[in-house]
N, C-alpha and C positions, 0 to 999 in steps of 0.2 A: 450346544447340547438340546436345546429348544429346539433350533433348526435341523438338525439330526434327526431328533423324534417326529418335525412332521416332516422331514423325507420319507419316512420309516411307514408311517400312516399313509402317506400318499400311494407310496406301491403298495401297500394294502389296500387302499379303496379300489385301485387301479384293477387289482387281478379281481376285486369282488366285482365290479362292473363285467371286467370280462366272464366271471363264471356264473352271472346272471345271465348272461347270454347263450354259454356252452351249455350243452347235456350234463344233466348229472344223472345220470343212466351208471351202473355198475360196469361197463361196457369198459375196460381201462385202455381201449387201441386206437389209433388214429391221433392226428396233429391235433391238439386241443389245450385249453386252458378249463380249468372247472375249481369252483370252491365249494368244499363241501363243512356240512359239521360230523362229528366223530361221535361214536356211544364210548365211554368212558370204558367200558370193557377191554384190555388185549384179546382180542380173537384166539388167534393161536394159540394162547395161554390155557383158554377155559375148555378145550376138548380134551378128549382122550384118543389118543392114537392107538389102536387096532392094528397090530400085523404089520405094524411100523418097523421092521429092525436096523438099529442102529451100530455100524461096525466101527469102532473106536479106536482114535490112535494110531491111524495110516500114516506111518511116514512118508513123506514127499524130499527130504531132506536129511541132514544129518543133525543140525541142532537140536534142541530137544523138542522148540517152539515150532521147528518145522512139522506139523501134523495135522492133520485131519480127518472128520469123523466124514461118514457117508450114509446119508438114513434114506433108504431104499422103499420105495414103493410094496404095494401089499401085492403086488402081483410078480416080487421076482424070485428068480430061480434060487434054488437052495444054496449052489455053489456060489452064488455073488454077494454072500457074507464072508467069502473069505478075502484075504487082504493080498493085494500082487506080492509076488518075489520078492523082487528087486527095488531098491530107493533110484529114482533116474540118472542117470549118467548120461545118456546120450541124448538129444535134442528131439521133439518130436517128429522130425521128417524121416524117423526112423518107420515109422507107419507102413506098411506092406501094401496093403489096400484098405483104404479107406472108410469106403464104401459100404465092405460087408465087417464093419468091426462091431458095430451096433444098431439098435435100432431104438432107442427110447431118450427123450429131450433130459438134457441136465445143467443145473442149477450150482453155482459155486458163489456161498455164502460168505462174506466176511464182515466177522463181528465190528462192535463200536467200543468206544472209553476211552475216546483221548488219545487214540497210540500209545496210551501208556500202562492201560489196564483192560480188564475186559478176557474172555475165552469161550471159547465155543461151547462147552460144556457147562455153562449158564443156564439156567433154567427157561431166561427169557428165548434167547439164541436156541437151543437146544427142542422148544416147542417150535421155533418156525422151522429148523431144519424139517422136523418131522411131519409138521402142514405142509411144507411143499412137496415131501413125499407122500403122502395122504391124497395131493394132486396130478400125481404121477410124475414126477421130477425125480429123478436120479439125483439128489444134494449133498452136494460137498461140503463139508461145515472146517475155515481154516483157521486154523491158529498161524499166529506170525510174532517176529521178534519188537519187542518195545520197546519204546524210549522213557527216560533217557539214558539208559542204556544201549540201546542197539537204534541213532536218530535214522531219520530219514538217511539216502534210500533203504535201508537194510528191511522195513516192514514190508517197503511196495515191492522189494524185490523178490521176496517171500512168496507175496499172493501172485506172481509172474509163474514165479517156481511153480505152485502151487496148479496154477493155469495148466502150463505145460506139462504137468502131471498127468492131470484129467485128460491130456492130449493123447497121452501115452498109449499104445497098442494095448499093452497089459491092461490096461486102466479101463478103456474101451471094452476091450474084451469081458473084461471081472465083471464088469459091472452094464453092460448092455445097452451101451452110450451111444447115442448117433455123433458125430464131430461135430455133424454139421446143424446140431441143433441145443448148444452149448451157449448158456447164457450166464449173467453175474447177478451179481445183490447185494448189497452193502446198507449200513445203517449206522449213522455219525460218521465216525473217523472211518469208518468201515465201506461206507457209502462215498466217502473223498476217495479209497482204496480201489472200490470198482469202477468210479467212474474213470479214475487216472488210467488204470486198467484198459479201459476201454476205449480213451483219446489216445494213447501211444499204442494200442494193439497193433496197430499198420508197420511197428516196428521192430514188431517180434520175429524173430526167426519162425516161429509157428505159424506165422500169417505168411509169411510169405511162401510155404508149403499149403496154404490151404485149408488150415486151422484159423479160426476166427470166433471172436465175441459176437453171438446174432441180438441179443437183446440186456440192456442195463438197467435195472432197478436199485436208484439211490433216493434214500430216507433219511432226507435232512443232513446232507453230507456237505462239508467245508468244500468250497471249491475256490475261494480264493483267499490265500494263505498272505498273501505280499501286507504293504501297508497300509493299502487301501481297507482290511479286514479293521483297521484297529478305530477308525476313525470315529464319530460321534454316535453314526448310524448302524454300528461296529458291535462285533464281540465285547466281552466284558474284560478286564484287565488280567484276570484269574486264567482265562483261557485265551488270553495271548500269551501268557506266561508257558501255558500249556504247549502252545502252538512252535513258541521258540524253542521247548526242549527236544521237541519231538525232529522241526529243522535244523538242531544241532545250532544254533545261533544263539548270539547273545543281545542281539538288537536286531531292528527291521531299517537300521539304517544301512548294512552290510548284511546281506543274506540272501547272496544268489539262490541257496537250496527253496528259498519261499515261492518264485512262480515255476518253478522247476516241478514242484509239487503241489501245484493248483492245477486243478483242472481244466481253467475259464481260460489259459494260456495254451491248451495244446489242442484244441481241436481243430478235426479235417473233416475234410468231405467222405474219409473212408470210416467214419464213427458209427458206429452201431446206433441202433433208434433207443431212446430212453424214456422211460417212467418215472420222474420227478417226483416226490412228495415230500410238501413242506409245509409244515403248522405256522400261522400269522403269527403268533406271537412265541416264541422259543426262544431257545437263546442262540442258536446260530440263525443269524439274521436272517429274512424273509429274501433280502435284495441277491445275496449270493446266489439262491437257487433260479430267482427271475432271470439274472443276469446271465446266467450259463444258461438258460434253456433260450435266453435271444441268441447269445452266441451258437449255439449248435444249430440254430434255425437257419443262422446265416450265411454255415456251412452246408445247408439241406439235409441236416441232419433230424428224422420226426420226433417231438417232442410231445409225450401225454402229461400234463402239467397238474398236478392237483394240490390245491390251495388246502390245508386242513385248518378249519376254526380253534383256536385256541394254542394252548403250550404246549401240546405232545408231541414230544421229539422222537423220532426217527422209528423203531416198531410198535413204540407205545402208541403209532397210529394207524395201526391195525386192527382196526375193528373189523366188523362182520366186512360191511360193506367196501371199506378199504381192502381186506384182504382177496375181495372178490376180485376188485379192479384189478391188483396186482397179477394174480393168478391169469384174468384173462389177456392182460397185455402177454406173458410168458408164453402163455399157447398160442395168443397169433405170431409173437416171434419165433417162436420156436418149432413152429409146426411142418 
């Protein structure tokens, strides 16, 4: 246990050294490492969002959990508060002319909750959805099937289906979305799902037809769900049990889903640029995001890595400065 703790402290120290040399501005763009301190106030939750309409419970599939909310920027036309008339049954390739479909950037959000709970309509994720909309992004806030009732890959299949729904012509037209300016955002388990979407994007039929993820924000997402995460410097025993329930396994010794569900092992040169935020002393070990950032960079993928001093997990990192870093990154990637 002591050797594992020394390893973790060494990793934290390494990030801190890099962070001192790196820029600590609120510019979230570029390939860099930064270490920052955080305000304890969760910035998006401290704001009021005047003029931000939320279209609730839009179905992207037949299951009751296959629904999403749409948070609309204040300048949205009145007709964009409508719900597209059909649940998707055809692939995104049915789009006639993507160039004329819409003009605005969009972000698809995936909530956290250890893959077993959480909801798009919780105050925290609703506030982040409205915050992103207030910054000019049409924001799709997604629910998905949960473990243990529906273990992996059900939740991942759902968020892939939700992204295909975003790329459908009726969706792009209804919400005035430019299909060449779509990113994904996730925190905690949602960060894992958003990251997995991005690293496997090149395998989707939508990608083959020219629809692709352009930018990824991952806050505290577990990126290695294999037995590696169970070491002395890994996740707690209670979180190991949550991972196994999600993976549909009883043991890490025989769990092929563990590697399949880990973004760390799926990265390619086609993966979109990443913004990774991770606190230095939270329950998802810092080394997971550090190692993932290194793997992304080894494939030529730009990474903005921000280590936040303290224990703030997932969207709790979003003080004013961190929120500005995230929006700067998204603006740069979705311009």
